[in-house]
C-alpha positions in Angstrom: 62.3 119.3 198.3 59.4 119.4 196.1 61.2 121.4 193.8 64.2 119.4 193.6 61.9 116.3 193.2 60.2 117.9 190.3 63.6 118.9 188.4 65.1 115.6 188.7 61.8 113.6 188.1 61.3 111.7 191.1 59.3 112.2 194.4 59.9 114.1 197.6 59.6 110.8 199.5 62.6 109.2 197.5 64.5 112.5 198.3 63.6 112.0 201.9 64.7 108.4 202.1 68.0 109.4 200.6 68.5 112.2 203.2 67.6 109.6 206.1 69.6 106.8 204.7 66.6 104.6 204.2 68.2 103.8 200.7 70.5 105.4 198.1 69.7 107.0 194.6 70.2 105.1 191.5 73.1 106.3 189.4 70.5 108.0 187.0 69.3 110.1 189.8 72.9 110.6 191.0 73.8 112.2 187.6 70.7 114.3 187.7 71.7 115.6 191.2 75.1 116.5 190.1 73.5 118.5 187.2 71.0 120.2 189.6 73.7 121.2 192.2 76.6 121.8 189.5 78.8 119.6 191.0 80.6 116.3 189.8 79.3 113.0 190.7 82.6 112.3 192.5 81.9 115.2 194.7 78.6 113.8 195.7 80.0 110.4 196.4 82.5 111.9 198.8 85.3 110.9 196.5 86.6 114.6 195.9 86.6 117.2 198.3 86.5 120.1 195.8 83.6 121.2 193.7 
């Protein structure tokens, strides 16, 4: 989690909050997450089943 946080320029606490549905990432972080995991933002949002 710390490595991911460093890559997308946020804190591991923020990622933990996203994972635990405390809050949701801003769109700017959604883009960074999609780039990190090499998937589309639609996939992360559950709008597309395929990567």
